[in-house]
C-alpha positions in Angstrom: 0.4 0.2 0.0 1.4 3.3 -1.3 2.5 5.7 1.4 2.5 3.5 4.2 5.7 4.6 6.3 6.8 2.3 8.7 8.9 4.0 11.6 10.0 1.1 13.5 11.9 -2.2 12.6 9.7 -3.7 15.4 6.9 -3.2 13.3 7.6 -5.6 11.1 8.9 -8.3 12.9 7.8 -12.0 12.3 5.7 -13.7 15.5 8.9 -15.8 16.8 10.8 -12.5 17.3 7.5 -10.9 18.6 7.5 -13.6 21.0 10.5 -13.8 21.9 10.8 -10.2 23.0 8.1 -10.7 24.7 8.7 -13.2 26.9 12.5 -11.6 27.9 10.4 -8.7 28.7 7.9 -10.2 30.6 10.2 -12.1 32.7 11.9 -8.6 33.4 8.4 -6.9 34.3 7.3 -9.8 36.5 10.7 -10.0 38.5 10.6 -6.2 39.2 7.4 -5.7 40.0 7.8 -8.6 42.7 10.7 -7.1 44.3 9.7 -3.3 43.9 5.7 -3.4 44.3 4.6 -4.9 47.4 0.9 -4.9 45.9 2.2 -7.2 43.5 4.2 -9.7 45.6 1.6 -9.6 48.2 -0.8 -10.5 45.0 1.4 -12.9 43.4 1.9 -15.1 46.9 -2.0 -15.3 47.0 -2.1 -17.1 44.2 1.2 -18.8 45.0 2.9 -17.5 42.1 6.9 -16.5 41.8 9.1 -14.9 39.3 10.8 -18.2 38.6 7.4 -20.0 37.4 7.1 -17.7 33.8 9.1 -19.8 31.4 6.8 -19.3 28.4 4.1 -16.9 27.0 1.6 -18.7 27.9 2.3 -18.4 31.5 0.7 -14.6 31.7 -2.5 -16.6 32.3 -1.2 -17.5 35.7 -0.5 -14.0 36.8 -3.5 -12.4 38.8 -5.2 -9.0 37.6 -4.7 -5.9 37.8 -7.9 -3.6 38.1 -9.0 0.1 38.5 -9.6 -0.1 41.9 -5.8 -1.6 42.4 -4.5 2.1 41.6 -7.3 3.9 44.1 -6.6 1.3 47.0 -2.8 2.4 46.0 -3.1 6.0 45.8 -0.6 7.9 44.8 2.5 5.8 45.0 1.9 2.7 45.7 1.8 0.6 42.1 5.4 2.4 41.6 8.7 0.2 40.9 10.9 3.4 40.1 11.6 5.4 43.4 10.3 9.2 43.4 13.6 10.6 42.5 13.9 8.7 39.1 10.3 9.9 38.1 10.6 13.0 35.7 6.7 13.1 34.6 3.4 12.2 36.7 -0.4 12.4 35.2 -3.4 11.6 36.4 -7.2 11.0 35.2 -9.6 13.2 36.2 -10.9 11.7 39.6 -14.5 12.4 39.1 -15.1 9.2 41.0 -12.8 9.4 43.5 -9.2 9.1 44.0 -7.4 10.3 40.7 -5.4 7.3 39.0 -1.5 8.2 39.4 0.6 7.3 36.6 4.7 8.3 36.6 7.3 8.4 33.9 11.3 8.0 33.8 12.8 10.0 31.4 13.6 5.9 29.3 9.7 5.7 29.6 9.3 9.1 28.3 11.8 8.3 25.4 9.3 5.0 25.1 6.3 7.1 25.0 7.6 9.6 22.6 8.8 6.5 20.1 5.5 4.2 20.3 3.6 8.1 19.4 5.9 8.3 16.5 4.4 5.0 15.0 1.2 5.8 15.6 1.2 9.2 13.9 3.5 8.1 10.8 0.9 5.0 10.3 -1.7 7.4 10.2 0.0 9.9 7.7 1.5 12.6 9.3 5.2 13.3 8.4 7.7 16.1 9.1 5.8 18.2 6.3 2.5 18.3 8.5 1.6 21.0 10.9 -0.8 19.3 14.0 -3.2 21.1 15.9 -3.3 19.4 19.8 -7.2 20.4 20.7 -6.9 17.8 23.8 -6.4 19.9 27.3 -3.2 20.3 28.5 -2.4 18.9 31.7 -2.8 16.2 34.3 -4.9 13.8 31.2 -2.1 11.8 29.6 -3.6 12.4 25.9 -2.0 15.5 24.6 1.4 15.9 26.2 1.7 11.7 25.0 0.8 13.1 21.2 3.1 16.3 21.3 6.2 14.5 21.9 5.7 11.4 19.3 5.0 14.3 16.5 7.7 16.3 17.3 9.7 13.0 17.1 8.6 12.5 13.7 9.3 16.6 13.0 6.1 17.7 12.5 4.9 21.1 13.9 3.1 21.1 16.9 0.4 23.9 17.4 -0.4 22.9 21.4 -3.8 24.8 21.5 -5.6 22.7 24.2 -9.4 22.7 24.4 -11.6 25.5 24.3 -11.9 28.9 22.9 -13.1 27.2 19.2 -13.8 29.8 17.3 -9.7 31.0 18.1 -8.9 27.2 17.4 -10.5 27.4 13.8 -8.6 31.0 13.1 -5.0 29.4 14.2 -6.5 26.5 11.9 -6.7 28.8 9.3 -3.6 31.1 9.4 -1.1 28.4 10.5 -1.9 26.2 8.0 -2.9 23.1 10.1 -3.0 20.3 7.9 -3.9 17.8 11.3 -6.1 17.6 13.8 -5.7 16.2 17.2 -9.1 15.7 19.5 -11.9 13.6 20.8 -14.3 13.0 18.0 -16.8 14.6 19.3 -15.3 18.4 19.9 -14.1 17.8 16.3 -17.7 17.7 15.1 -18.4 20.4 17.3 -15.5 22.8 15.9 -16.7 21.8 12.2 -20.2 23.1 13.7 -18.2 26.4 14.8 -16.4 26.7 11.8 -19.8 26.9 9.7 -21.3 29.7 12.0 -17.6 31.7 11.2 -18.6 31.2 7.3 -15.8 29.0 6.9 -16.2 25.7 4.9 -14.1 23.1 7.1 -14.2 21.2 4.0 -13.0 23.8 1.5 -11.3 26.9 3.3 -8.9 24.6 5.6 -6.1 22.6 4.3 -6.8 20.0 7.0 -6.1 16.0 5.6 -5.3 14.1 8.3 -7.7 13.3 11.8 -5.9 11.8 14.6 -8.7 10.9 17.1 -9.1 9.7 20.1 -10.1 9.6 23.9 -13.3 8.2 23.3 -14.9 5.9 21.3 -16.5 6.3 18.0 -18.5 4.1 15.5 -17.3 3.6 11.5 -20.3 6.0 11.4 -18.5 8.8 13.4 -15.8 8.4 11.3 -17.4 9.1 8.2 -19.3 12.5 9.4 -15.7 13.1 10.4 -14.5 13.0 6.9 -17.4 14.6 5.3 -17.5 17.6 7.1 -13.8 18.1 7.2 -12.4 16.7 4.0 -10.0 14.5 5.7 -8.8 11.0 6.1 -9.4 10.1 9.6 -7.8 7.4 11.8 -8.1 6.3 15.9 -5.6 5.6 18.1 -6.2 3.7 21.9 -4.5 4.2 24.7 -5.3 4.8 28.5 -3.7 6.6 31.3 -2.6 3.5 33.8 -1.1 2.0 30.6 1.0 4.7 29.1 -1.5 7.4 27.7 -1.7 7.2 24.1 0.4 5.3 22.3 -0.9 1.5 23.0 -2.4 1.2 19.4 -3.5 2.9 16.4 -4.9 2.8 12.6 -2.5 2.7 9.3 -4.5 3.7 6.3 -5.5 0.1 5.6 -7.9 0.8 8.5 -8.6 -2.9 9.4 -8.2 -2.7 12.9 -5.8 -0.8 15.2 -1.9 -1.8 15.3 -0.7 -2.6 19.2 2.4 -2.1 20.0 3.0 -5.8 21.2 7.2 -5.5 21.5 5.8 -3.2 24.7 2.3 -4.6 25.9 0.8 -8.3 25.6 -2.9 -8.2 24.8 -4.9 -11.0 25.8 -8.9 -11.2 25.5 -10.6 -12.6 28.5 -14.3 -13.5 28.7 -15.6 -10.3 31.1 -17.2 -12.5 33.6 -15.1 -15.9 33.9 -11.8 -14.3 33.0 -11.3 -17.2 30.6 -8.5 -16.5 27.9 -10.3 -16.4 24.3 -8.7 -17.7 20.9 -8.0 -15.0 18.1 -10.9 -13.5 16.6 -13.2 -13.9 19.5 -14.6 -10.8 21.1 -14.3 -10.1 25.0 -12.1 -7.9 27.0 -8.9 -6.4 26.5 -6.2 -7.0 28.8 -2.5 -5.4 28.4 0.1 -5.9 30.2 3.1 -3.6 29.9 6.6 -5.3 29.5 9.0 -2.1 29.0 7.8 0.5 31.5 10.2 1.0 34.4 7.9 4.1 36.6 4.7 2.1 36.6 5.0 -1.9 35.1 1.2 -3.3 34.9 0.5 -6.7 34.6 -2.9 -8.1 33.0 -4.8 -4.4 33.2 -8.6 -5.5 32.9 -9.8 -2.6 30.2 -12.9 -3.2 30.4 -12.8 -2.3 26.5 -15.0 -4.9 24.3 -12.8 -6.0 21.5 -11.0 -8.8 19.4 -7.6 -9.4 17.8 -6.5 -10.6 14.5 -2.6 -11.8 13.6 -2.5 -11.9 10.2 0.3 -9.5 8.4 -1.6 -6.1 7.3 -2.1 -4.8 3.6 0.2 -1.8 4.9 3.4 -4.5 5.8 3.1 -4.0 9.3 3.2 -7.7 11.4 2.0 -6.1 14.4 -1.7 -8.0 16.2 -4.5 -5.7 15.9 -7.8 -5.4 17.6 -10.7 -4.7 16.3 -12.7 -1.2 16.6 -14.2 -1.1 20.3 -17.7 -2.2 20.2 -18.3 -1.2 23.9 -16.7 -1.2 27.4 -17.9 -3.8 29.9 -19.1 -1.2 32.3 -20.6 1.3 29.7 -22.8 -1.3 28.7 -26.8 -1.2 29.9 -28.8 -3.9 30.6 -32.3 -3.1 30.0 -34.4 -5.5 30.9 -32.1 -8.1 30.5 -31.1 -7.4 27.2 -27.5 -5.7 26.5 -26.9 -2.8 24.9 -23.9 -0.4 23.9 -24.5 2.9 23.6 -22.1 2.6 20.1 -25.2 0.4 18.9 -27.3 3.7 19.4 -24.9 6.0 17.6 -24.8 3.9 14.1 -28.2 4.0 14.1 -28.5 7.5 14.7 -25.7 8.6 12.4 -26.8 6.6 9.3 -30.5 8.4 9.8 -30.8 11.3 7.3 -32.6 14.5 8.9 -30.8 14.4 12.1 -27.6 15.3 13.6 -24.7 13.6 15.4 -25.3 14.5 18.5 -27.4 13.0 20.8 -27.8 11.4 24.3 -29.5 8.8 25.7 -31.3 9.0 29.2 -32.2 5.4 31.0 -35.2 5.4 33.7 -37.7 2.9 35.4 -41.3 3.4 34.6 -42.9 1.2 37.4 -40.4 -1.7 37.0 -39.7 -1.4 34.2 -36.0 -0.4 32.7 -36.7 2.3 30.1 -35.0 4.1 27.6 -35.4 7.7 25.9 -32.6 8.7 22.9 -32.8 12.9 22.4 -31.6 13.4 19.5 -31.1 16.7 17.0 -32.3 17.6 14.4 -30.4 19.2 11.6 -33.0 21.4 10.3 -35.1 23.4 12.9 -37.9 23.7 10.4 -39.3 20.6 10.6 -40.1 21.8 14.2 -42.9 23.4 13.3 -44.2 20.2 11.6 -46.1 17.7 13.8 -46.7 15.0 10.9 -43.3 15.2 9.7 -41.6 14.9 13.5 -43.6 11.8 14.3 -43.0 10.2 10.9 -38.5 10.4 11.4 -39.4 9.7 15.3 -41.1 6.5 14.4 -38.3 5.7 11.5 -35.3 6.2 14.2 -37.3 4.2 16.9 -38.1 1.6 14.4 -34.5 1.6 13.8 -33.1 1.1 16.9 -36.0 -1.7 17.8 -34.3 -3.7 14.8 -30.7 -3.5 16.1 -31.1 -3.3 19.6 -34.3 -5.5 20.3 -35.7 -3.3 23.0 -38.6 -0.5 22.3 -37.0 3.0 23.0 -38.8 6.3 22.9 -36.9 9.2 20.7 -37.0 12.7 21.2 -36.4 14.8 18.5 -35.2 18.4 19.3 -33.5 21.8 18.1 -30.2 22.1 16.8 -27.3 22.7 19.1 -29.9 22.5 22.0 -27.7 19.7 23.5 -24.6 20.0 25.1 -21.3 20.1 23.4 -18.1 18.7 25.0 -14.6 19.9 24.4 -13.1 16.3 26.1 -15.3 13.1 26.5 -18.9 13.5 25.6 -20.6 12.3 28.0 -23.5 10.1 26.5 -25.6 8.2 28.7 -27.5 9.6 31.8 -28.8 6.5 33.5 -31.2 7.7 36.3 -31.9 4.5 37.9 -32.3 4.2 41.6 -27.9 3.1 42.3 -26.9 4.2 39.6 
């Protein structure tokens, strides 16, 4: 596939080379956490495991899982394997549900991080010829700083805009000749709306070529919407602060899943209910073990993300394993009257329906003893607001589509254009109003 420059030789290792590197690094990581992190030593002893018991890659399945609450229980630095004097950078999650998840990086970790981002932005099409505008929020969030260093590493010019001040974003984009936009998909949609309001056609009046989106899940329909509005080629990248931040995986131009940097991360897919490891192509929860991090090595982290793994060589020439588009999160999954519903299923329906915009909100509530769902979605054309018959027809059309996909009935509430909240970071799509939620 032309134009698919490959940044690192490790991206085209054969399977045996990957396995050899992974096993060597896994052994070192297990030994390091056993000796340096009391939490892991205790966990290993509980299941009767010592570092010497890890002799094959398959032995990883003997190791205990790490979960989000382990970070909170060991707040702030209890999971660190390096001394504080060796940490050159701290980041943390937003901590909206309690104490933040704190992560740290040694100088070597920072080098690794920028190297992995360089791989991901290169596979997405960015080169030293590009000007990249980062519209993630700078701060404790890992996204902006992580991508910043990797983009500089490939030689791109970086505009560290941060999020917000959207009209200024558009002005800078136009005046500086931005060619790559880095943001959440929902904020990119909002920016396109504001550009239109300013009399600027995002597709024809700006020079954007690439969209590198992350920070929240999105569907193929959302990608198509972004490509159409901006006139770009957009890719998705994947990471989370507990594992490093962005840099775990990203899409190439073939768009056949996200390539995992598996010389640094060992991925597994498990049944989220039983913890049993599943085979290639089977759908389940992604589990990641970091095998090159110094400050914060993490063993078998349960990401809660639902996906599958595919090992055949990609059209782009890379041999790294690919994870399919995330179907949802096991903790985002709504259980309505015994039926499993992912918000991404609803988004796919809405974005493939004419007459409505890409902004929506899902409300879940009880009516008597029954779970009910209401989907608020914006109209594109406010002239429909005055036509009850047209509104009713469109509402019924969406309702029927949702019933087909979800297997349950839902109420559809069509609202005026630009009446739902916009988000500069992760979009809050679901409001669960059931008691105890």
